[in-house]
N, C-alpha and C positions, 0 to 999 in steps of 0.2 A: 503494500499499499505506499502511497504517497502522503507526506505529512500534510495536515490541512489545518485551517482554522475555519470554524463555521459561526457565522453570527446573522441573525436575523430577528431585527426587533419589531417586526410589524404585529401589531395586534389583528387578530382574524376574528371577526363577529360572523360565525356562520350558520346558516339554516333559513327555514320559511318565516318570512316576516321581518327579518332583521333588518330590511331597509329603512323600517319605521324608526329605527335608533340613528339615521344619519344625522338629523339636527342636534340630538344629545351629543353626540361624540364629536362633531364640529364645534360645539360650544364649548368643549374643554380648552380649544386652542384660540378661537377668533369669534367675534360676533360680526364680522364683515369680510366677505370672501368673494373669490372669483369661483363662479359655477362652469367648468368646462365641460363640453360634451360634443358629440358629433352631429350627425344631420337631425332630420325630422323623427327617426324611429322612435326616439324615446317619448316623444309627445304623443304620437299615435298611439304607442303601447300603454299609454299611462303612467310609465315610469317618471316622467318630469313631474307630473302633478303630485306623485305621492312623495317624492324628493323635496319638491318646494314645499309643499305643505309642512313636511317635517324640519325643515328649516325655519320656517316662519314660527311654528309652534314652539321651537326652542329660542325664538328670538334671535335669529340669524339673518343678517341682511347679506343681500348677495347681488354682484353684478354678473353677466353674463358673458361668455365667449363660446359660441357654438361654432359647428362648420370642419371640425377634424375630419379629415378624410383618412380611408385606408393608405399606409404609408404615410404617416403625417409629415406635413410640409413645414419648412424653415420659415416661410413667410407668415404663416398664421402664428408660430412662435414668437417671431418678433412682433407682431403685433400684439400678442398676449403679454410680453414683457412690457411694452409702452403702456399697455392699460393698467398693468397692476402698480407701475411706477407713478402712472399720473393719479390713480385713485387710491394710493397707498394700502395695498392689499398686501397682506403677510399669509395668507392660507388660500391653497386652491382645493377644491373639492371636485375630483375628476369622476364623471358618471359615464361609463363606457367600457369598452375593451381595451386591448393594448394600445391601439393608437392613440386613444385619449389619454390615457394614463402616460405613455411615453411623451406625448406633447405637454403635459402638466409639468412632468420631471424636466422637461427642458424649459420651459417657461419659470419653474421655481430655481431652476439653478441660474439662469440668464437673468433675473431682475436684480440680483446684488452685484453682478459682475460688470466692471467698467468697459470691458471689451465686447466682442461679438461671441454669441453663445456658440456659434459653430467652431469656434475653438477648441471647446471640449471634444468636439466629434472628430476633428483633425489631429488631436494629441498634441496641441499646442499648448494647453493649459488644463488645469485641473479645479474643479469648484473648491472654493474655501468656505463658502455659506449657500444657504438656500432656503427659500421659503418653505413652510410645512405643507405637506400635502395629505388628503385622506382619499379614499377610493369608495365608489359603487360600483362593483363588478356586474356588468351586464352580458359579457360575452367571454365564456370560459376558453381561453387559448394560448394568449402571450404569456401568461404568468407574470406580467410586468406589475401586479397588484401586491407582490411580495418578493420582488427582486430589487437590486440596487443599478439596474440598467435601464438604458433608454436608447431608442433607435429613431432616427430622424432621416428625412430626405430632403436634400439641398435641390430646389429646381434647376439651379445654375449647375449645369453639368449632369443632373440627374444623378447625384452621389448619395447613397444610402449608408450612413455611417453609424456608430454606436459607441456609447462610453458606459464605465461603470464607476460609481462612487456611493460610499455609505449615505451621503446626502440624500441619494435617489429614494430611500427606504421610504414609502409612505408611514405616516403615523398609525393608520389603521386601514383596513381594508374590510369591506362589507361583501359577503359572499351569499346572497339571498337566491336559491334556485327558482324561485317564483318569477324572477326578473327573466329568466332565459326562455320563457314559453314562446314568446312572440319572435325568436330569431328565425330568419330564412333558413330554408334547408342547406343551401350553398355556405352559408356562413358556419352553420353548425359542422359542416363537412370539414372546410377548410380549418377551422378551430381546432377540431379532432385531430387532423394531421399535425397541426403545430405543437400540440400537446405531447403528441407521440413522438416526433422529431426533438423536442426538449429531452424527453427520456433517452432516446437512442443516442444522441450526441455524448450522453453521460456513460452509457452503456458500452458503446463501441470504442473501447479504451485498449491501448497496449499494456496497461497495468495489469499484473497477475497478483494473485493473491488476496483479492477483496470480496469474498464471497457474500458479505452482507449486502453491500452496494449492489452487486450483481442481482441477488434475489430481490431487493426492495424495486428495483428498476424492472425486472421480469415481472413482478406483481402488478406494478402500475401499469405497463403495457398490456397485460391480459385483461385488466379491468377496464381500460379505455377501449380496446377491441371489442370487449363484451358490450360496454354500455353505450357507445356512440350511436349503434345502429339502433338500439331502444328508443333514444331520444328523437332520432331521426323518424322512427316508424309512429312515435306519439309524442308531440312536443309537450304534452301536459302530464308525463310520467315524472313526477318530481323524484320519486326514488332513483330514478337513473339519474336525473340531472343533479342531485346531490353527488353521486359517485363521480360524475364528470367534473363538476365543479372542484371537488376535493383534490382529484387526481390532477387536474390542471394546475392547482395551487402548489401541491407537493413535487409536480414536476420540475419547477422553476424556482424554488425558494431557497435553492441551494444545497439541499440536503443529499439527494440521490446519487450525487457524483462524487460525494466526499471519498477521499483515498484513492480516487482515479485521475489520470491525466485526461481531461476531457478533450473531446475532439473539435467540434463546431466548425468544420470545413464546409459542410453542407450548408449550414446558414450563412458563411460568407459567400458562398457561391450563388445562393438564391436571393440574397440582398441585392446582387447585381442585376439579377433577372427582374425582380419586382421594381427595382428602380427605373429600369429602362423601359418595362413594359406595363408597369403598374398593375400587376396583378395581385391577388390576394396573397399573402407570405404563406399561409398554409397549402394553397393550390400548387404554388411554385416548389414547394417543398415535396409535394407528391410526385412531382415529376424528377426533381435532382436527387432526393434520397436513394430511391431504388438505382440510379445509375451509378452515384458513389459508391452504393455497395457492389455492383458488378465490377468495378475499377480496383477496389482496394482489398477485397476479402482476403485473397491469399495471402495478404500480410500477416494477419494473425486468425487462421481459419477455425482454430478451436471456439473462439467467441461466436462466430456466426453459427457453427454447429449448435452450440447451446441456445443461441436465440431460436434456431429452426426447431429445435426440439421442444424447449421449455415454453416459448411463447406461441409458435405456430403449429405445434404438434407435428411437425414433419418427423417421421420414424425411420428412414431408410439409413442403412449403415454406411453407403457409400456417401464420402465427406462432399464431393464435388455437388453430387446430385442434391444432398440434402440442402446445401446453399442455394443451389439454383431454384429449387422448389420453395425454399422460404421467400426468396426474392420474388417467384412468382404469384405466392400467395398474399403477400405484401401488396403487390400491384392490383391483385384481383380485390384485395379489399378497399383500396382507394377508389379503384374503379366503381365498385358496389357503391361508394359514397357520393357517385356521380362526378367524380374528379378525373381529370386528365391524367395519364401517366407518361405521356409523350409530348415534347415540345411541337411537333406537328399537329398534334390534335387541338392545340391553341393558336395554331397558324404562327408560329415562330419558327423562323429559319436560321441559317446559320450565319448570317451576314455579319453579326456582332459578336461571335463566340469569342475570337481573339481579344477584342475590346474588353469584354466584361471579364474573361480569364486573367487579363493583366490588371485590371482594376482590383479584382478579387485578391491579388497577390501583391497589391501596391505596397504593403508593408513588409513583404517577405514572403517565406513559406507558411501555408495555412494547414492546420489539422495537426492531431497528435497521433491518431492511429496510424495514418501515413502522411508525412509531411509532403504537401503538394506544392509544386510550382505551376506558371502558367501553362506549359505545355499538358501537364496533368489535368488541370481545370478544363483546358480546352478539349480534351479528349472524353472529359464526364459529360460535357456539354453535348458531344456527339453521340455519345452511349443514351443520352435522353432524348435524342431527336428522333 
């Protein structure tokens, strides 16, 4: 096992009806806040009304900034920074999924910073202070509700970058499965793949002798594979939603990969794909992850055989065939969720493969399972075609 430190200070309020506590939780930190959210879906679903009523009941005043898009944009973050400075806001409540939460984290770190918030994403600076944030999660997927990371897209050059800081941890996150029932089917599917990918990035590691983390990851993957089809078949199945929400949180709160050298190459590769083509992150991962598997599995075949047997129930004794069947079954699972597993299925050709590969490796080799260079990444794109 690798040495590690695990720290996660986020208070989780989990369960049906917990969104009614949003105002009470916010009031512990501020009585005037920025309410940050995405498009019109939280209004149509009634979530907006429930949250704003909870805020008013607790005596919390708020100003609003909506309009967060999937793959959140730097331009809206800059708008939010100026709004918070002008209105002297020191707390942000993010109501939404990973894009909203990541946007809120960017605003929170950008407000007290004298430079441009993009400096953090390019590695030119680290935040020294930040506004406090809270979260009401409506889309289980990104895990940003309990992580120290944030991902943002700069429209100038369509660059998608991330950074991590302990200052990005929310003070609290509310996980109420009742808020998931209005999600579109495609969003549920893409979110499920995002969660699964977070687990696989930690599971497919070159580190040996870490049975506990391996088994935790395998259990989380099995749970997700069982429960995502349930919520897609019946969006009112709150028992299944509870399993999905909690798995999504555990997948990215830092616990599952402890002791492992985590990989994250597939995420780096997909970031370039979704930055350029503006597709949902989970939908991109459904294409990229199987291609990455096909390219790297021979580097540490035993881990892939364990995945095939313990997670996907492949029982053949032939190692190569076991891995091939596992990848086939994973693609069948993604396809059964209504997602593409080839770039050609979403009308993406090879014209930008080299450019995306070089951008993915701009900071050097990526990945831990197998350290990838631009030539490797380009070959993975072709395997995904």
